[in-house]
N, CA, C and O atoms as a GROMACS GRO file, in nm:
protein
  264
    1MET      N    1  13.907   5.431  14.683
    1MET     CA    2  13.804   5.477  14.637
    1MET      C    3  13.724   5.535  14.748
    1MET      O    4  13.718   5.474  14.855
    2GLN      N    5  13.646   5.676  14.729
    2GLN     CA    6  13.593   5.723  14.834
    2GLN      C    7  13.468   5.643  14.860
    2GLN      O    8  13.415   5.596  14.759
    3ASN      N    9  13.414   5.619  14.971
    3ASN     CA   10  13.296   5.582  14.999
    3ASN      C   11  13.175   5.697  15.026
    3ASN      O   12  13.191   5.785  15.111
    4LEU      N   13  13.066   5.688  14.955
    4LEU     CA   14  12.972   5.787  14.948
    4LEU      C   15  12.849   5.704  15.010
    4LEU      O   16  12.826   5.584  15.006
    5SER      N   17  12.774   5.818  15.072
    5SER     CA   18  12.639   5.750  15.115
    5SER      C   19  12.542   5.874  15.105
    5SER      O   20  12.561   5.986  15.153
    6PHE      N   21  12.428   5.826  15.028
    6PHE     CA   22  12.306   5.900  14.994
    6PHE      C   23  12.196   5.900  15.106
    6PHE      O   24  12.183   5.806  15.184
    7PRO      N   25  12.119   6.011  15.108
    7PRO     CA   26  12.012   6.005  15.206
    7PRO      C   27  11.877   5.925  15.143
    7PRO      O   28  11.843   5.949  15.027
    8LYS      N   29  11.809   5.838  15.219
    8LYS     CA   30  11.708   5.776  15.187
    8LYS      C   31  11.584   5.882  15.135
    8LYS      O   32  11.563   5.996  15.174
    9CYS      N   33  11.512   5.801  15.034
    9CYS     CA   34  11.405   5.880  14.997
    9CYS      C   35  11.309   5.927  15.081
    9CYS      O   36  11.284   5.848  15.172
   10LEU      N   37  11.245   6.035  15.082
   10LEU     CA   38  11.152   6.114  15.183
   10LEU      C   39  11.026   6.048  15.143
   10LEU      O   40  10.939   6.038  15.230
   11LYS      N   41  11.001   6.000  15.017
   11LYS     CA   42  10.872   5.961  15.000
   11LYS      C   43  10.826   5.802  15.018
   11LYS      O   44  10.738   5.759  15.092
   12CYS      N   45  10.909   5.729  14.930
   12CYS     CA   46  10.915   5.554  14.952
   12CYS      C   47  10.985   5.508  15.053
   12CYS      O   48  10.940   5.403  15.099
   13ASN      N   49  11.106   5.562  15.119
   13ASN     CA   50  11.191   5.510  15.219
   13ASN      C   51  11.261   5.378  15.172
   13ASN      O   52  11.332   5.313  15.249
   14GLU      N   53  11.233   5.339  15.025
   14GLU     CA   54  11.302   5.225  14.997
   14GLU      C   55  11.459   5.239  14.902
   14GLU      O   56  11.559   5.167  14.908
   15GLY      N   57  11.433   5.358  14.817
   15GLY     CA   58  11.517   5.407  14.718
   15GLY      C   59  11.606   5.524  14.799
   15GLY      O   60  11.565   5.552  14.911
   16VAL      N   61  11.734   5.601  14.747
   16VAL     CA   62  11.804   5.667  14.808
   16VAL      C   63  11.777   5.785  14.695
   16VAL      O   64  11.731   5.762  14.583
   17LEU      N   65  11.818   5.932  14.749
   17LEU     CA   66  11.836   6.038  14.684
   17LEU      C   67  11.968   6.051  14.606
   17LEU      O   68  12.077   6.062  14.662
   18ILE      N   69  11.950   6.050  14.475
   18ILE     CA   70  12.088   6.060  14.411
   18ILE      C   71  12.101   6.228  14.347
   18ILE      O   72  12.007   6.281  14.287
   19PRO      N   73  12.218   6.289  14.369
   19PRO     CA   74  12.236   6.428  14.326
   19PRO      C   75  12.263   6.429  14.192
   19PRO      O   76  12.338   6.347  14.137
   20LEU      N   77  12.191   6.538  14.124
   20LEU     CA   78  12.236   6.549  13.981
   20LEU      C   79  12.265   6.726  13.979
   20LEU      O   80  12.232   6.813  14.060
   21SER      N   81  12.332   6.734  13.867
   21SER     CA   82  12.401   6.874  13.837
   21SER      C   83  12.360   6.906  13.694
   21SER      O   84  12.331   6.819  13.613
   22ASP      N   85  12.358   7.061  13.665
   22ASP     CA   86  12.328   7.110  13.545
   22ASP      C   87  12.424   7.221  13.505
   22ASP      O   88  12.534   7.242  13.557
   23TYR      N   89  12.368   7.290  13.405
   23TYR     CA   90  12.425   7.413  13.368
   23TYR      C   91  12.341   7.518  13.359
   23TYR      O   92  12.230   7.521  13.304
   24GLY      N   93  12.420   7.635  13.434
   24GLY     CA   94  12.315   7.772  13.396
   24GLY      C   95  12.345   7.826  13.286
   24GLY      O   96  12.441   7.784  13.221
   25ARG      N   97  12.266   7.932  13.244
   25ARG     CA   98  12.251   8.036  13.144
   25ARG      C   99  12.384   8.050  13.082
   25ARG      O  100  12.424   8.019  12.970
   26GLY      N  101  12.438   8.099  13.176
   26GLY     CA  102  12.598   8.153  13.147
   26GLY      C  103  12.675   8.043  13.117
   26GLY      O  104  12.786   8.071  13.071
   27GLY      N  105  12.648   7.918  13.130
   27GLY     CA  106  12.749   7.789  13.130
   27GLY      C  107  12.824   7.734  13.229
   27GLY      O  108  12.898   7.635  13.233
   28ALA      N  109  12.780   7.851  13.341
   28ALA     CA  110  12.845   7.770  13.489
   28ALA      C  111  12.766   7.651  13.551
   28ALA      O  112  12.644   7.637  13.551
   29THR      N  113  12.872   7.558  13.610
   29THR     CA  114  12.798   7.446  13.670
   29THR      C  115  12.690   7.482  13.776
   29THR      O  116  12.699   7.588  13.837
   30ILE      N  117  12.582   7.389  13.799
   30ILE     CA  118  12.518   7.411  13.893
   30ILE      C  119  12.530   7.284  13.992
   30ILE      O  120  12.448   7.193  13.979
   31HIS      N  121  12.612   7.276  14.072
   31HIS     CA  122  12.612   7.139  14.142
   31HIS      C  123  12.492   7.118  14.245
   31HIS      O  124  12.442   7.207  14.313
   32PHE      N  125  12.450   6.962  14.242
   32PHE     CA  126  12.319   6.945  14.328
   32PHE      C  127  12.204   7.043  14.293
   32PHE      O  128  12.157   7.118  14.378
   33LYS      N  129  12.160   7.039  14.166
   33LYS     CA  130  12.061   7.134  14.137
   33LYS      C  131  11.924   7.044  14.165
   33LYS      O  132  11.819   7.104  14.187
   34ALA      N  133  11.928   6.884  14.164
   34ALA     CA  134  11.824   6.816  14.162
   34ALA      C  135  11.865   6.703  14.273
   34ALA      O  136  11.984   6.688  14.299
   35TRP      N  137  11.784   6.639  14.325
   35TRP     CA  138  11.817   6.518  14.418
   35TRP      C  139  11.681   6.428  14.356
   35TRP      O  140  11.567   6.475  14.356
   36VAL      N  141  11.713   6.305  14.308
   36VAL     CA  142  11.597   6.235  14.252
   36VAL      C  143  11.616   6.073  14.318
   36VAL      O  144  11.721   6.014  14.341
   37CYS      N  145  11.499   6.036  14.334
   37CYS     CA  146  11.495   5.877  14.387
   37CYS      C  147  11.538   5.785  14.310
   37CYS      O  148  11.495   5.789  14.194
   38ASN      N  149  11.619   5.692  14.340
   38ASN     CA  150  11.661   5.585  14.236
   38ASN      C  151  11.566   5.454  14.244
   38ASN      O  152  11.609   5.343  14.214
   39ASN      N  153  11.449   5.475  14.281
   39ASN     CA  154  11.370   5.374  14.284
   39ASN      C  155  11.258   5.392  14.164
   39ASN      O  156  11.160   5.466  14.175
   40PRO      N  157  11.286   5.322  14.062
   40PRO     CA  158  11.202   5.355  13.918
   40PRO      C  159  11.059   5.381  13.957
   40PRO      O  160  11.006   5.469  13.890
   41SER      N  161  10.973   5.316  14.064
   41SER     CA  162  10.841   5.325  14.105
   41SER      C  163  10.812   5.454  14.155
   41SER      O  164  10.700   5.499  14.133
   42CYS      N  165  10.897   5.523  14.221
   42CYS     CA  166  10.856   5.638  14.307
   42CYS      C  167  10.856   5.787  14.259
   42CYS      O  168  10.770   5.862  14.308
   43HIS      N  169  10.935   5.831  14.178
   43HIS     CA  170  10.928   5.950  14.090
   43HIS      C  171  10.963   6.069  14.175
   43HIS      O  172  10.943   6.184  14.137
   44PHE      N  173  11.012   6.040  14.283
   44PHE     CA  174  11.017   6.182  14.390
   44PHE      C  175  11.140   6.249  14.340
   44PHE      O  176  11.242   6.191  14.303
   45GLN      N  177  11.118   6.376  14.343
   45GLN     CA  178  11.232   6.464  14.302
   45GLN      C  179  11.213   6.589  14.384
   45GLN      O  180  11.100   6.621  14.422
   46ILE      N  181  11.311   6.656  14.409
   46ILE     CA  182  11.382   6.789  14.482
   46ILE      C  183  11.464   6.847  14.401
   46ILE      O  184  11.570   6.794  14.370
   47ARG      N  185  11.421   6.981  14.349
   47ARG     CA  186  11.477   7.036  14.244
   47ARG      C  187  11.495   7.208  14.265
   47ARG      O  188  11.407   7.266  14.328
   48ILE      N  189  11.577   7.263  14.226
   48ILE     CA  190  11.633   7.383  14.240
   48ILE      C  191  11.579   7.472  14.096
   48ILE      O  192  11.656   7.448  14.003
   49ASP      N  193  11.489   7.548  14.064
   49ASP     CA  194  11.444   7.606  13.916
   49ASP      C  195  11.422   7.748  13.957
   49ASP      O  196  11.325   7.772  14.029
   50ASN      N  197  11.512   7.862  13.912
   50ASN     CA  198  11.517   7.982  13.913
   50ASN      C  199  11.515   8.038  14.076
   50ASN      O  200  11.444   8.126  14.124
   51GLY      N  201  11.610   7.961  14.135
   51GLY     CA  202  11.612   8.001  14.256
   51GLY      C  203  11.535   7.963  14.368
   51GLY      O  204  11.564   7.991  14.484
   52GLU      N  205  11.401   7.873  14.318
   52GLU     CA  206  11.299   7.828  14.414
   52GLU      C  207  11.307   7.675  14.425
   52GLU      O  208  11.344   7.608  14.330
   53VAL      N  209  11.271   7.620  14.545
   53VAL     CA  210  11.288   7.485  14.550
   53VAL      C  211  11.169   7.418  14.519
   53VAL      O  212  11.062   7.454  14.569
   54SER      N  213  11.179   7.319  14.439
   54SER     CA  214  11.032   7.241  14.405
   54SER      C  215  11.040   7.112  14.441
   54SER      O  216  11.150   7.058  14.432
   55VAL      N  217  10.924   7.037  14.491
   55VAL     CA  218  10.898   6.897  14.519
   55VAL      C  219  10.815   6.822  14.424
   55VAL      O  220  10.693   6.830  14.434
   56LEU      N  221  10.868   6.753  14.335
   56LEU     CA  222  10.775   6.678  14.239
   56LEU      C  223  10.762   6.516  14.308
   56LEU      O  224  10.858   6.441  14.321
   57ASP      N  225  10.630   6.487  14.344
   57ASP     CA  226  10.643   6.367  14.386
   57ASP      C  227  10.556   6.245  14.279
   57ASP      O  228  10.515   6.135  14.316
   58THR      N  229  10.547   6.290  14.178
   58THR     CA  230  10.482   6.218  14.064
   58THR      C  231  10.543   6.312  13.934
   58THR      O  232  10.562   6.433  13.945
   59ILE      N  233  10.563   6.250  13.833
   59ILE     CA  234  10.604   6.292  13.697
   59ILE      C  235  10.506   6.412  13.662
   59ILE      O  236  10.566   6.515  13.632
   60ALA      N  237  10.375   6.418  13.660
   60ALA     CA  238  10.285   6.525  13.634
   60ALA      C  239  10.288   6.655  13.730
   60ALA      O  240  10.265   6.771  13.697
   61SER      N  241  10.329   6.590  13.888
   61SER     CA  242  10.266   6.687  13.973
   61SER      C  243  10.402   6.788  14.011
   61SER      O  244  10.516   6.740  14.006
   62LYS      N  245  10.381   6.910  14.043
   62LYS     CA  246  10.492   6.985  14.077
   62LYS      C  247  10.446   7.083  14.186
   62LYS      O  248  10.355   7.162  14.162
   63LYS      N  249  10.518   7.077  14.331
   63LYS     CA  250  10.467   7.177  14.414
   63LYS      C  251  10.595   7.273  14.437
   63LYS      O  252  10.710   7.230  14.421
   64ARG      N  253  10.570   7.400  14.474
   64ARG     CA  254  10.690   7.506  14.519
   64ARG      C  255  10.685   7.498  14.628
   64ARG      O  256  10.572   7.489  14.676
   65LEU      N  257  10.808   7.497  14.721
   65LEU     CA  258  10.804   7.514  14.851
   65LEU      C  259  10.839   7.682  14.880
   65LEU      O  260  10.898   7.737  14.786
   66LYS      N  261  10.818   7.744  14.964
   66LYS     CA  262  10.816   7.862  14.974
   66LYS      C  263  10.892   7.894  15.140
   66LYS      O  264  10.905   8.009  15.181
   0.00000   0.00000   0.00000
């Protein structure tokens, strides 16, 4: 079995960031589209949307990185 390690959360430093994948418009797989904290009280996310990186530190808040 492969031993995987994930980076610590940049917001809470308690959870780890778990990678998520998705499918594009044409059905192609997009690996590591988002990284989300596994700490349920944290809500930190890093996502790629339409080629832009977004950081979400709460469920309702969204900040675009340039």
